[in-house]
mmCIF file of the N, C-alpha and C atoms, coordinates in Angstrom:
data_MODEL
# 
_entry.id   MODEL 
# 
loop_
_atom_site.group_PDB 
_atom_site.id 
_atom_site.type_symbol 
_atom_site.label_atom_id 
_atom_site.label_alt_id 
_atom_site.label_comp_id 
_atom_site.label_asym_id 
_atom_site.label_entity_id 
_atom_site.label_seq_id 
_atom_site.pdbx_PDB_ins_code 
_atom_site.Cartn_x 
_atom_site.Cartn_y 
_atom_site.Cartn_z 
_atom_site.occupancy 
_atom_site.B_iso_or_equiv 
_atom_site.pdbx_formal_charge 
_atom_site.auth_seq_id 
_atom_site.auth_comp_id 
_atom_site.auth_asym_id 
_atom_site.auth_atom_id 
_atom_site.pdbx_PDB_model_num 
ATOM 1   N N  . UNK A 1 1  ? -9.319  -11.548 5.410   1.00 0.00 ? 1  UNK A N  1 
ATOM 2   C CA . UNK A 1 1  ? -8.647  -12.632 6.099   1.00 0.00 ? 1  UNK A CA 1 
ATOM 3   C C  . UNK A 1 1  ? -7.293  -12.961 5.481   1.00 0.00 ? 1  UNK A C  1 
ATOM 4   N N  . UNK A 1 2  ? -7.164  -12.787 4.179   1.00 0.00 ? 2  UNK A N  1 
ATOM 5   C CA . UNK A 1 2  ? -5.904  -13.155 3.544   1.00 0.00 ? 2  UNK A CA 1 
ATOM 6   C C  . UNK A 1 2  ? -4.755  -12.294 4.054   1.00 0.00 ? 2  UNK A C  1 
ATOM 7   N N  . UNK A 1 3  ? -5.031  -11.042 4.369   1.00 0.00 ? 3  UNK A N  1 
ATOM 8   C CA . UNK A 1 3  ? -3.975  -10.174 4.881   1.00 0.00 ? 3  UNK A CA 1 
ATOM 9   C C  . UNK A 1 3  ? -3.555  -10.602 6.289   1.00 0.00 ? 3  UNK A C  1 
ATOM 10  N N  . UNK A 1 4  ? -4.515  -11.038 7.105   1.00 0.00 ? 4  UNK A N  1 
ATOM 11  C CA . UNK A 1 4  ? -4.171  -11.562 8.429   1.00 0.00 ? 4  UNK A CA 1 
ATOM 12  C C  . UNK A 1 4  ? -3.269  -12.787 8.305   1.00 0.00 ? 4  UNK A C  1 
ATOM 13  N N  . UNK A 1 5  ? -3.614  -13.690 7.400   1.00 0.00 ? 5  UNK A N  1 
ATOM 14  C CA . UNK A 1 5  ? -2.819  -14.892 7.176   1.00 0.00 ? 5  UNK A CA 1 
ATOM 15  C C  . UNK A 1 5  ? -1.407  -14.526 6.728   1.00 0.00 ? 5  UNK A C  1 
ATOM 16  N N  . UNK A 1 6  ? -1.307  -13.570 5.820   1.00 0.00 ? 6  UNK A N  1 
ATOM 17  C CA . UNK A 1 6  ? 0.001   -13.115 5.347   1.00 0.00 ? 6  UNK A CA 1 
ATOM 18  C C  . UNK A 1 6  ? 0.831   -12.561 6.503   1.00 0.00 ? 6  UNK A C  1 
ATOM 19  N N  . UNK A 1 7  ? 0.238   -11.708 7.308   1.00 0.00 ? 7  UNK A N  1 
ATOM 20  C CA . UNK A 1 7  ? 0.977   -11.097 8.424   1.00 0.00 ? 7  UNK A CA 1 
ATOM 21  C C  . UNK A 1 7  ? 1.431   -12.140 9.440   1.00 0.00 ? 7  UNK A C  1 
ATOM 22  N N  . UNK A 1 8  ? 0.573   -13.070 9.747   1.00 0.00 ? 8  UNK A N  1 
ATOM 23  C CA . UNK A 1 8  ? 0.929   -14.117 10.706  1.00 0.00 ? 8  UNK A CA 1 
ATOM 24  C C  . UNK A 1 8  ? 2.056   -14.998 10.172  1.00 0.00 ? 8  UNK A C  1 
ATOM 25  N N  . UNK A 1 9  ? 2.124   -15.179 8.873   1.00 0.00 ? 9  UNK A N  1 
ATOM 26  C CA . UNK A 1 9  ? 3.147   -16.025 8.262   1.00 0.00 ? 9  UNK A CA 1 
ATOM 27  C C  . UNK A 1 9  ? 4.463   -15.286 8.014   1.00 0.00 ? 9  UNK A C  1 
ATOM 28  N N  . UNK A 1 10 ? 4.492   -13.970 8.231   1.00 0.00 ? 10 UNK A N  1 
ATOM 29  C CA . UNK A 1 10 ? 5.676   -13.176 7.908   1.00 0.00 ? 10 UNK A CA 1 
ATOM 30  C C  . UNK A 1 10 ? 6.098   -12.242 9.039   1.00 0.00 ? 10 UNK A C  1 
ATOM 31  N N  . UNK A 1 11 ? 6.410   -12.788 10.199  1.00 0.00 ? 11 UNK A N  1 
ATOM 32  C CA . UNK A 1 11 ? 6.816   -11.933 11.321  1.00 0.00 ? 11 UNK A CA 1 
ATOM 33  C C  . UNK A 1 11 ? 8.129   -11.194 11.065  1.00 0.00 ? 11 UNK A C  1 
ATOM 34  N N  . UNK A 1 12 ? 8.920   -11.646 10.111  1.00 0.00 ? 12 UNK A N  1 
ATOM 35  C CA . UNK A 1 12 ? 10.202  -11.015 9.799   1.00 0.00 ? 12 UNK A CA 1 
ATOM 36  C C  . UNK A 1 12 ? 10.035  -9.601  9.232   1.00 0.00 ? 12 UNK A C  1 
ATOM 37  N N  . UNK A 1 13 ? 8.831   -9.197  8.916   1.00 0.00 ? 13 UNK A N  1 
ATOM 38  C CA . UNK A 1 13 ? 8.586   -7.855  8.397   1.00 0.00 ? 13 UNK A CA 1 
ATOM 39  C C  . UNK A 1 13 ? 8.466   -6.800  9.499   1.00 0.00 ? 13 UNK A C  1 
ATOM 40  N N  . UNK A 1 14 ? 8.640   -7.216  10.737  1.00 0.00 ? 14 UNK A N  1 
ATOM 41  C CA . UNK A 1 14 ? 8.378   -6.340  11.884  1.00 0.00 ? 14 UNK A CA 1 
ATOM 42  C C  . UNK A 1 14 ? 9.130   -5.020  11.878  1.00 0.00 ? 14 UNK A C  1 
ATOM 43  N N  . UNK A 1 15 ? 10.310  -4.950  11.302  1.00 0.00 ? 15 UNK A N  1 
ATOM 44  C CA . UNK A 1 15 ? 11.069  -3.694  11.317  1.00 0.00 ? 15 UNK A CA 1 
ATOM 45  C C  . UNK A 1 15 ? 11.447  -3.235  9.905   1.00 0.00 ? 15 UNK A C  1 
ATOM 46  N N  . UNK A 1 16 ? 10.670  -3.645  8.938   1.00 0.00 ? 16 UNK A N  1 
ATOM 47  C CA . UNK A 1 16 ? 10.912  -3.292  7.534   1.00 0.00 ? 16 UNK A CA 1 
ATOM 48  C C  . UNK A 1 16 ? 10.080  -2.076  7.131   1.00 0.00 ? 16 UNK A C  1 
ATOM 49  N N  . UNK A 1 17 ? 10.257  -1.647  5.899   1.00 0.00 ? 17 UNK A N  1 
ATOM 50  C CA . UNK A 1 17 ? 9.401   -0.615  5.324   1.00 0.00 ? 17 UNK A CA 1 
ATOM 51  C C  . UNK A 1 17 ? 8.271   -1.319  4.588   1.00 0.00 ? 17 UNK A C  1 
ATOM 52  N N  . UNK A 1 18 ? 7.040   -0.979  4.940   1.00 0.00 ? 18 UNK A N  1 
ATOM 53  C CA . UNK A 1 18 ? 5.859   -1.587  4.339   1.00 0.00 ? 18 UNK A CA 1 
ATOM 54  C C  . UNK A 1 18 ? 5.075   -0.475  3.653   1.00 0.00 ? 18 UNK A C  1 
ATOM 55  N N  . UNK A 1 19 ? 4.770   -0.678  2.382   1.00 0.00 ? 19 UNK A N  1 
ATOM 56  C CA . UNK A 1 19 ? 4.089   0.352   1.600   1.00 0.00 ? 19 UNK A CA 1 
ATOM 57  C C  . UNK A 1 19 ? 2.713   -0.178  1.190   1.00 0.00 ? 19 UNK A C  1 
ATOM 58  N N  . UNK A 1 20 ? 1.683   0.116   1.989   1.00 0.00 ? 20 UNK A N  1 
ATOM 59  C CA . UNK A 1 20 ? 0.349   -0.373  1.654   1.00 0.00 ? 20 UNK A CA 1 
ATOM 60  C C  . UNK A 1 20 ? -0.223  0.311   0.410   1.00 0.00 ? 20 UNK A C  1 
ATOM 61  N N  . UNK A 1 21 ? -0.751  -0.489  -0.499  1.00 0.00 ? 21 UNK A N  1 
ATOM 62  C CA . UNK A 1 21 ? -1.450  0.032   -1.670  1.00 0.00 ? 21 UNK A CA 1 
ATOM 63  C C  . UNK A 1 21 ? -2.428  -1.021  -2.140  1.00 0.00 ? 21 UNK A C  1 
ATOM 64  N N  . UNK A 1 22 ? -3.432  -0.592  -2.831  1.00 0.00 ? 22 UNK A N  1 
ATOM 65  C CA . UNK A 1 22 ? -4.380  -1.558  -3.366  1.00 0.00 ? 22 UNK A CA 1 
ATOM 66  C C  . UNK A 1 22 ? -5.647  -0.899  -3.839  1.00 0.00 ? 22 UNK A C  1 
ATOM 67  N N  . UNK A 1 23 ? -6.591  -1.737  -4.202  1.00 0.00 ? 23 UNK A N  1 
ATOM 68  C CA . UNK A 1 23 ? -7.901  -1.248  -4.616  1.00 0.00 ? 23 UNK A CA 1 
ATOM 69  C C  . UNK A 1 23 ? -8.864  -1.427  -3.456  1.00 0.00 ? 23 UNK A C  1 
ATOM 70  N N  . UNK A 1 24 ? -9.972  -0.699  -3.537  1.00 0.00 ? 24 UNK A N  1 
ATOM 71  C CA . UNK A 1 24 ? -10.970 -0.788  -2.474  1.00 0.00 ? 24 UNK A CA 1 
ATOM 72  C C  . UNK A 1 24 ? -12.345 -0.474  -3.034  1.00 0.00 ? 24 UNK A C  1 
ATOM 73  N N  . UNK A 1 25 ? -13.342 -0.772  -2.262  1.00 0.00 ? 25 UNK A N  1 
ATOM 74  C CA . UNK A 1 25 ? -14.715 -0.503  -2.665  1.00 0.00 ? 25 UNK A CA 1 
ATOM 75  C C  . UNK A 1 25 ? -15.282 0.746   -2.037  1.00 0.00 ? 25 UNK A C  1 
ATOM 76  N N  . UNK A 1 26 ? -14.435 1.560   -1.445  1.00 0.00 ? 26 UNK A N  1 
ATOM 77  C CA . UNK A 1 26 ? -14.887 2.807   -0.840  1.00 0.00 ? 26 UNK A CA 1 
ATOM 78  C C  . UNK A 1 26 ? -14.248 3.110   0.498   1.00 0.00 ? 26 UNK A C  1 
ATOM 79  N N  . UNK A 1 27 ? -13.509 2.153   1.050   1.00 0.00 ? 27 UNK A N  1 
ATOM 80  C CA . UNK A 1 27 ? -12.928 2.338   2.386   1.00 0.00 ? 27 UNK A CA 1 
ATOM 81  C C  . UNK A 1 27 ? -11.551 2.983   2.367   1.00 0.00 ? 27 UNK A C  1 
ATOM 82  N N  . UNK A 1 28 ? -10.951 3.152   1.213   1.00 0.00 ? 28 UNK A N  1 
ATOM 83  C CA . UNK A 1 28 ? -9.602  3.701   1.145   1.00 0.00 ? 28 UNK A CA 1 
ATOM 84  C C  . UNK A 1 28 ? -8.589  2.729   1.711   1.00 0.00 ? 28 UNK A C  1 
ATOM 85  N N  . UNK A 1 29 ? -7.419  3.232   2.094   1.00 0.00 ? 29 UNK A N  1 
ATOM 86  C CA . UNK A 1 29 ? -6.376  2.359   2.634   1.00 0.00 ? 29 UNK A CA 1 
ATOM 87  C C  . UNK A 1 29 ? -6.418  2.285   4.147   1.00 0.00 ? 29 UNK A C  1 
ATOM 88  N N  . UNK A 1 30 ? -7.286  3.032   4.762   1.00 0.00 ? 30 UNK A N  1 
ATOM 89  C CA . UNK A 1 30 ? -7.318  3.118   6.216   1.00 0.00 ? 30 UNK A CA 1 
ATOM 90  C C  . UNK A 1 30 ? -7.387  1.795   6.933   1.00 0.00 ? 30 UNK A C  1 
ATOM 91  N N  . UNK A 1 31 ? -8.265  0.907   6.535   1.00 0.00 ? 31 UNK A N  1 
ATOM 92  C CA . UNK A 1 31 ? -8.453  -0.334  7.282   1.00 0.00 ? 31 UNK A CA 1 
ATOM 93  C C  . UNK A 1 31 ? -7.273  -1.277  7.159   1.00 0.00 ? 31 UNK A C  1 
ATOM 94  N N  . UNK A 1 32 ? -6.700  -1.431  5.985   1.00 0.00 ? 32 UNK A N  1 
ATOM 95  C CA . UNK A 1 32 ? -5.589  -2.373  5.903   1.00 0.00 ? 32 UNK A CA 1 
ATOM 96  C C  . UNK A 1 32 ? -4.289  -1.779  6.413   1.00 0.00 ? 32 UNK A C  1 
ATOM 97  N N  . UNK A 1 33 ? -4.102  -0.474  6.335   1.00 0.00 ? 33 UNK A N  1 
ATOM 98  C CA . UNK A 1 33 ? -2.906  0.134   6.913   1.00 0.00 ? 33 UNK A CA 1 
ATOM 99  C C  . UNK A 1 33 ? -2.962  0.009   8.438   1.00 0.00 ? 33 UNK A C  1 
ATOM 100 N N  . UNK A 1 34 ? -4.109  0.243   9.022   1.00 0.00 ? 34 UNK A N  1 
ATOM 101 C CA . UNK A 1 34 ? -4.282  0.112   10.469  1.00 0.00 ? 34 UNK A CA 1 
ATOM 102 C C  . UNK A 1 34 ? -4.007  -1.316  10.919  1.00 0.00 ? 34 UNK A C  1 
ATOM 103 N N  . UNK A 1 35 ? -4.505  -2.289  10.166  1.00 0.00 ? 35 UNK A N  1 
ATOM 104 C CA . UNK A 1 35 ? -4.263  -3.686  10.513  1.00 0.00 ? 35 UNK A CA 1 
ATOM 105 C C  . UNK A 1 35 ? -2.782  -4.034  10.425  1.00 0.00 ? 35 UNK A C  1 
ATOM 106 N N  . UNK A 1 36 ? -2.110  -3.571  9.377   1.00 0.00 ? 36 UNK A N  1 
ATOM 107 C CA . UNK A 1 36 ? -0.675  -3.821  9.249   1.00 0.00 ? 36 UNK A CA 1 
ATOM 108 C C  . UNK A 1 36 ? 0.095   -3.219  10.424  1.00 0.00 ? 36 UNK A C  1 
ATOM 109 N N  . UNK A 1 37 ? -0.299  -2.037  10.850  1.00 0.00 ? 37 UNK A N  1 
ATOM 110 C CA . UNK A 1 37 ? 0.381   -1.380  11.957  1.00 0.00 ? 37 UNK A CA 1 
ATOM 111 C C  . UNK A 1 37 ? 0.203   -2.150  13.263  1.00 0.00 ? 37 UNK A C  1 
ATOM 112 N N  . UNK A 1 38 ? -0.893  -2.870  13.413  1.00 0.00 ? 38 UNK A N  1 
ATOM 113 C CA . UNK A 1 38 ? -1.087  -3.705  14.612  1.00 0.00 ? 38 UNK A CA 1 
ATOM 114 C C  . UNK A 1 38 ? -0.119  -4.888  14.608  1.00 0.00 ? 38 UNK A C  1 
ATOM 115 N N  . UNK A 1 39 ? 0.092   -5.486  13.446  1.00 0.00 ? 39 UNK A N  1 
ATOM 116 C CA . UNK A 1 39 ? 1.021   -6.613  13.328  1.00 0.00 ? 39 UNK A CA 1 
ATOM 117 C C  . UNK A 1 39 ? 2.481   -6.160  13.372  1.00 0.00 ? 39 UNK A C  1 
ATOM 118 N N  . UNK A 1 40 ? 2.749   -5.013  12.775  1.00 0.00 ? 40 UNK A N  1 
ATOM 119 C CA . UNK A 1 40 ? 4.126   -4.536  12.636  1.00 0.00 ? 40 UNK A CA 1 
ATOM 120 C C  . UNK A 1 40 ? 4.243   -3.083  13.121  1.00 0.00 ? 40 UNK A C  1 
ATOM 121 N N  . UNK A 1 41 ? 4.137   -2.860  14.424  1.00 0.00 ? 41 UNK A N  1 
ATOM 122 C CA . UNK A 1 41 ? 4.154   -1.481  14.933  1.00 0.00 ? 41 UNK A CA 1 
ATOM 123 C C  . UNK A 1 41 ? 5.489   -0.763  14.739  1.00 0.00 ? 41 UNK A C  1 
ATOM 124 N N  . UNK A 1 42 ? 6.580   -1.487  14.586  1.00 0.00 ? 42 UNK A N  1 
ATOM 125 C CA . UNK A 1 42 ? 7.896   -0.858  14.429  1.00 0.00 ? 42 UNK A CA 1 
ATOM 126 C C  . UNK A 1 42 ? 8.316   -0.673  12.973  1.00 0.00 ? 42 UNK A C  1 
ATOM 127 N N  . UNK A 1 43 ? 7.481   -1.092  12.055  1.00 0.00 ? 43 UNK A N  1 
ATOM 128 C CA . UNK A 1 43 ? 7.793   -0.921  10.637  1.00 0.00 ? 43 UNK A CA 1 
ATOM 129 C C  . UNK A 1 43 ? 7.627   0.547   10.245  1.00 0.00 ? 43 UNK A C  1 
ATOM 130 N N  . UNK A 1 44 ? 8.235   0.904   9.127   1.00 0.00 ? 44 UNK A N  1 
ATOM 131 C CA . UNK A 1 44 ? 8.073   2.252   8.567   1.00 0.00 ? 44 UNK A CA 1 
ATOM 132 C C  . UNK A 1 44 ? 6.981   2.178   7.504   1.00 0.00 ? 44 UNK A C  1 
ATOM 133 N N  . UNK A 1 45 ? 6.156   3.222   7.467   1.00 0.00 ? 45 UNK A N  1 
ATOM 134 C CA . UNK A 1 45 ? 5.034   3.259   6.538   1.00 0.00 ? 45 UNK A CA 1 
ATOM 135 C C  . UNK A 1 45 ? 5.041   4.559   5.742   1.00 0.00 ? 45 UNK A C  1 
ATOM 136 N N  . UNK A 1 46 ? 5.656   4.573   4.548   1.00 0.00 ? 46 UNK A N  1 
ATOM 137 C CA . UNK A 1 46 ? 5.545   5.758   3.696   1.00 0.00 ? 46 UNK A CA 1 
ATOM 138 C C  . UNK A 1 46 ? 4.083   5.970   3.298   1.00 0.00 ? 46 UNK A C  1 
ATOM 139 N N  . UNK A 1 47 ? 3.832   7.000   2.577   1.00 0.00 ? 47 UNK A N  1 
ATOM 140 C CA . UNK A 1 47 ? 2.464   7.306   2.152   1.00 0.00 ? 47 UNK A CA 1 
ATOM 141 C C  . UNK A 1 47 ? 1.849   6.125   1.404   1.00 0.00 ? 47 UNK A C  1 
ATOM 142 N N  . UNK A 1 48 ? 0.617   5.795   1.761   1.00 0.00 ? 48 UNK A N  1 
ATOM 143 C CA . UNK A 1 48 ? -0.115  4.696   1.133   1.00 0.00 ? 48 UNK A CA 1 
ATOM 144 C C  . UNK A 1 48 ? -0.930  5.195   -0.050  1.00 0.00 ? 48 UNK A C  1 
ATOM 145 N N  . UNK A 1 49 ? -1.433  4.245   -0.833  1.00 0.00 ? 49 UNK A N  1 
ATOM 146 C CA . UNK A 1 49 ? -2.297  4.601   -1.951  1.00 0.00 ? 49 UNK A CA 1 
ATOM 147 C C  . UNK A 1 49 ? -3.431  3.601   -2.059  1.00 0.00 ? 49 UNK A C  1 
ATOM 148 N N  . UNK A 1 50 ? -4.632  4.115   -2.189  1.00 0.00 ? 50 UNK A N  1 
ATOM 149 C CA . UNK A 1 50 ? -5.798  3.288   -2.444  1.00 0.00 ? 50 UNK A CA 1 
ATOM 150 C C  . UNK A 1 50 ? -6.536  3.815   -3.654  1.00 0.00 ? 50 UNK A C  1 
ATOM 151 N N  . UNK A 1 51 ? -6.900  2.938   -4.543  1.00 0.00 ? 51 UNK A N  1 
ATOM 152 C CA . UNK A 1 51 ? -7.630  3.302   -5.761  1.00 0.00 ? 51 UNK A CA 1 
ATOM 153 C C  . UNK A 1 51 ? -8.981  2.582   -5.716  1.00 0.00 ? 51 UNK A C  1 
ATOM 154 N N  . UNK A 1 52 ? -10.026 3.317   -5.964  1.00 0.00 ? 52 UNK A N  1 
ATOM 155 C CA . UNK A 1 52 ? -11.357 2.724   -6.011  1.00 0.00 ? 52 UNK A CA 1 
ATOM 156 C C  . UNK A 1 52 ? -11.403 1.662   -7.102  1.00 0.00 ? 52 UNK A C  1 
ATOM 157 N N  . UNK A 1 53 ? -11.934 0.514   -6.769  1.00 0.00 ? 53 UNK A N  1 
ATOM 158 C CA . UNK A 1 53 ? -12.039 -0.568  -7.748  1.00 0.00 ? 53 UNK A CA 1 
ATOM 159 C C  . UNK A 1 53 ? -12.844 -0.167  -8.967  1.00 0.00 ? 53 UNK A C  1 
ATOM 160 N N  . UNK A 1 54 ? -13.805 0.728   -8.787  1.00 0.00 ? 54 UNK A N  1 
ATOM 161 C CA . UNK A 1 54 ? -14.639 1.178   -9.900  1.00 0.00 ? 54 UNK A CA 1 
ATOM 162 C C  . UNK A 1 54 ? -13.860 2.041   -10.891 1.00 0.00 ? 54 UNK A C  1 
ATOM 163 N N  . UNK A 1 55 ? -12.755 2.649   -10.432 1.00 0.00 ? 55 UNK A N  1 
ATOM 164 C CA . UNK A 1 55 ? -12.012 3.547   -11.319 1.00 0.00 ? 55 UNK A CA 1 
ATOM 165 C C  . UNK A 1 55 ? -10.630 3.025   -11.684 1.00 0.00 ? 55 UNK A C  1 
ATOM 166 N N  . UNK A 1 56 ? -10.344 1.790   -11.336 1.00 0.00 ? 56 UNK A N  1 
ATOM 167 C CA . UNK A 1 56 ? -8.989  1.265   -11.490 1.00 0.00 ? 56 UNK A CA 1 
ATOM 168 C C  . UNK A 1 56 ? -8.501  1.238   -12.936 1.00 0.00 ? 56 UNK A C  1 
ATOM 169 N N  . UNK A 1 57 ? -9.397  1.157   -13.876 1.00 0.00 ? 57 UNK A N  1 
ATOM 170 C CA . UNK A 1 57 ? -8.983  1.053   -15.279 1.00 0.00 ? 57 UNK A CA 1 
ATOM 171 C C  . UNK A 1 57 ? -8.946  2.397   -16.008 1.00 0.00 ? 57 UNK A C  1 
ATOM 172 N N  . UNK A 1 58 ? -9.265  3.492   -15.340 1.00 0.00 ? 58 UNK A N  1 
ATOM 173 C CA . UNK A 1 58 ? -9.260  4.763   -16.069 1.00 0.00 ? 58 UNK A CA 1 
ATOM 174 C C  . UNK A 1 58 ? -7.885  5.433   -16.010 1.00 0.00 ? 58 UNK A C  1 
ATOM 175 N N  . UNK A 1 59 ? -7.674  6.375   -16.897 1.00 0.00 ? 59 UNK A N  1 
ATOM 176 C CA . UNK A 1 59 ? -6.352  7.009   -17.017 1.00 0.00 ? 59 UNK A CA 1 
ATOM 177 C C  . UNK A 1 59 ? -5.982  7.821   -15.783 1.00 0.00 ? 59 UNK A C  1 
ATOM 178 N N  . UNK A 1 60 ? -6.979  8.329   -15.055 1.00 0.00 ? 60 UNK A N  1 
ATOM 179 C CA . UNK A 1 60 ? -6.675  9.079   -13.830 1.00 0.00 ? 60 UNK A CA 1 
ATOM 180 C C  . UNK A 1 60 ? -5.999  8.183   -12.790 1.00 0.00 ? 60 UNK A C  1 
ATOM 181 N N  . UNK A 1 61 ? -6.417  6.943   -12.729 1.00 0.00 ? 61 UNK A N  1 
ATOM 182 C CA . UNK A 1 61 ? -5.794  6.005   -11.776 1.00 0.00 ? 61 UNK A CA 1 
ATOM 183 C C  . UNK A 1 61 ? -4.354  5.718   -12.170 1.00 0.00 ? 61 UNK A C  1 
ATOM 184 N N  . UNK A 1 62 ? -4.109  5.548   -13.449 1.00 0.00 ? 62 UNK A N  1 
ATOM 185 C CA . UNK A 1 62 ? -2.743  5.305   -13.921 1.00 0.00 ? 62 UNK A CA 1 
ATOM 186 C C  . UNK A 1 62 ? -1.851  6.490   -13.572 1.00 0.00 ? 62 UNK A C  1 
ATOM 187 N N  . UNK A 1 63 ? -2.357  7.684   -13.755 1.00 0.00 ? 63 UNK A N  1 
ATOM 188 C CA . UNK A 1 63 ? -1.607  8.890   -13.403 1.00 0.00 ? 63 UNK A CA 1 
ATOM 189 C C  . UNK A 1 63 ? -1.389  8.971   -11.893 1.00 0.00 ? 63 UNK A C  1 
ATOM 190 N N  . UNK A 1 64 ? -2.412  8.639   -11.115 1.00 0.00 ? 64 UNK A N  1 
ATOM 191 C CA . UNK A 1 64 ? -2.293  8.673   -9.657  1.00 0.00 ? 64 UNK A CA 1 
ATOM 192 C C  . UNK A 1 64 ? -1.212  7.708   -9.169  1.00 0.00 ? 64 UNK A C  1 
ATOM 193 N N  . UNK A 1 65 ? -1.169  6.514   -9.738  1.00 0.00 ? 65 UNK A N  1 
ATOM 194 C CA . UNK A 1 65 ? -0.145  5.530   -9.353  1.00 0.00 ? 65 UNK A CA 1 
ATOM 195 C C  . UNK A 1 65 ? 1.242   6.041   -9.737  1.00 0.00 ? 65 UNK A C  1 
ATOM 196 N N  . UNK A 1 66 ? 1.395   6.561   -10.939 1.00 0.00 ? 66 UNK A N  1 
ATOM 197 C CA . UNK A 1 66 ? 2.694   7.069   -11.383 1.00 0.00 ? 66 UNK A CA 1 
ATOM 198 C C  . UNK A 1 66 ? 3.172   8.205   -10.490 1.00 0.00 ? 66 UNK A C  1 
ATOM 199 N N  . UNK A 1 67 ? 2.269   9.116   -10.152 1.00 0.00 ? 67 UNK A N  1 
ATOM 200 C CA . UNK A 1 67 ? 2.638   10.231  -9.276  1.00 0.00 ? 67 UNK A CA 1 
ATOM 201 C C  . UNK A 1 67 ? 2.996   9.759   -7.875  1.00 0.00 ? 67 UNK A C  1 
ATOM 202 N N  . UNK A 1 68 ? 2.257   8.775   -7.365  1.00 0.00 ? 68 UNK A N  1 
ATOM 203 C CA . UNK A 1 68 ? 2.511   8.238   -6.028  1.00 0.00 ? 68 UNK A CA 1 
ATOM 204 C C  . UNK A 1 68 ? 3.865   7.534   -5.973  1.00 0.00 ? 68 UNK A C  1 
ATOM 205 N N  . UNK A 1 69 ? 4.158   6.713   -6.975  1.00 0.00 ? 69 UNK A N  1 
ATOM 206 C CA . UNK A 1 69 ? 5.437   6.004   -7.032  1.00 0.00 ? 69 UNK A CA 1 
ATOM 207 C C  . UNK A 1 69 ? 6.597   7.009   -7.042  1.00 0.00 ? 69 UNK A C  1 
ATOM 208 N N  . UNK A 1 70 ? 6.446   8.060   -7.799  1.00 0.00 ? 70 UNK A N  1 
ATOM 209 C CA . UNK A 1 70 ? 7.470   9.100   -7.844  1.00 0.00 ? 70 UNK A CA 1 
ATOM 210 C C  . UNK A 1 70 ? 7.584   9.806   -6.491  1.00 0.00 ? 70 UNK A C  1 
ATOM 211 N N  . UNK A 1 71 ? 6.454   10.123  -5.884  1.00 0.00 ? 71 UNK A N  1 
ATOM 212 C CA . UNK A 1 71 ? 6.436   10.846  -4.604  1.00 0.00 ? 71 UNK A CA 1 
ATOM 213 C C  . UNK A 1 71 ? 7.129   10.076  -3.483  1.00 0.00 ? 71 UNK A C  1 
ATOM 214 N N  . UNK A 1 72 ? 6.951   8.756   -3.454  1.00 0.00 ? 72 UNK A N  1 
ATOM 215 C CA . UNK A 1 72 ? 7.570   7.980   -2.379  1.00 0.00 ? 72 UNK A CA 1 
ATOM 216 C C  . UNK A 1 72 ? 8.963   7.478   -2.727  1.00 0.00 ? 72 UNK A C  1 
ATOM 217 N N  . UNK A 1 73 ? 9.465   7.897   -3.901  1.00 0.00 ? 73 UNK A N  1 
ATOM 218 C CA . UNK A 1 73 ? 10.845  7.601   -4.266  1.00 0.00 ? 73 UNK A CA 1 
ATOM 219 C C  . UNK A 1 73 ? 11.099  6.246   -4.867  1.00 0.00 ? 73 UNK A C  1 
ATOM 220 N N  . UNK A 1 74 ? 10.100  5.651   -5.471  1.00 0.00 ? 74 UNK A N  1 
ATOM 221 C CA . UNK A 1 74 ? 10.268  4.323   -6.069  1.00 0.00 ? 74 UNK A CA 1 
ATOM 222 C C  . UNK A 1 74 ? 10.197  4.345   -7.586  1.00 0.00 ? 74 UNK A C  1 
ATOM 223 N N  . UNK A 1 75 ? 10.256  5.516   -8.169  1.00 0.00 ? 75 UNK A N  1 
ATOM 224 C CA . UNK A 1 75 ? 10.198  5.629   -9.621  1.00 0.00 ? 75 UNK A CA 1 
ATOM 225 C C  . UNK A 1 75 ? 11.410  4.944   -10.251 1.00 0.00 ? 75 UNK A C  1 
ATOM 226 N N  . UNK A 1 76 ? 11.161  4.176   -11.287 1.00 0.00 ? 76 UNK A N  1 
ATOM 227 C CA . UNK A 1 76 ? 12.221  3.465   -11.987 1.00 0.00 ? 76 UNK A CA 1 
ATOM 228 C C  . UNK A 1 76 ? 13.124  4.481   -12.687 1.00 0.00 ? 76 UNK A C  1 
ATOM 229 N N  . UNK A 1 77 ? 14.379  4.341   -12.471 1.00 0.00 ? 77 UNK A N  1 
ATOM 230 C CA . UNK A 1 77 ? 15.352  5.231   -13.115 1.00 0.00 ? 77 UNK A CA 1 
ATOM 231 C C  . UNK A 1 77 ? 15.674  4.704   -14.498 1.00 0.00 ? 77 UNK A C  1 
ATOM 232 N N  . UNK A 1 78 ? 15.666  5.588   -15.479 1.00 0.00 ? 78 UNK A N  1 
ATOM 233 C CA . UNK A 1 78 ? 16.037  5.203   -16.837 1.00 0.00 ? 78 UNK A CA 1 
ATOM 234 C C  . UNK A 1 78 ? 17.361  5.856   -17.180 1.00 0.00 ? 78 UNK A C  1 
ATOM 235 N N  . UNK A 1 79 ? 18.148  5.148   -17.917 1.00 0.00 ? 79 UNK A N  1 
ATOM 236 C CA . UNK A 1 79 ? 19.470  5.669   -18.280 1.00 0.00 ? 79 UNK A CA 1 
ATOM 237 C C  . UNK A 1 79 ? 19.617  5.842   -19.753 1.00 0.00 ? 79 UNK A C  1 
# 
């Protein structure tokens, strides 16, 4: 329900880039990405990421997030 409330309160996101990510109990990102697309059909959706809540603290999850951030072009640049 909190995501529905957020979407209803933020119609200005209709043509923005939305990057769904989060933890889940087994459903992956499918359900919340689909819901976001119903609220914001004209938004752009780069690749999403879902991490199982049971594995969120292990090193594989940290690596998965780092690789995903790099893949979608959001890696922090260091100088």
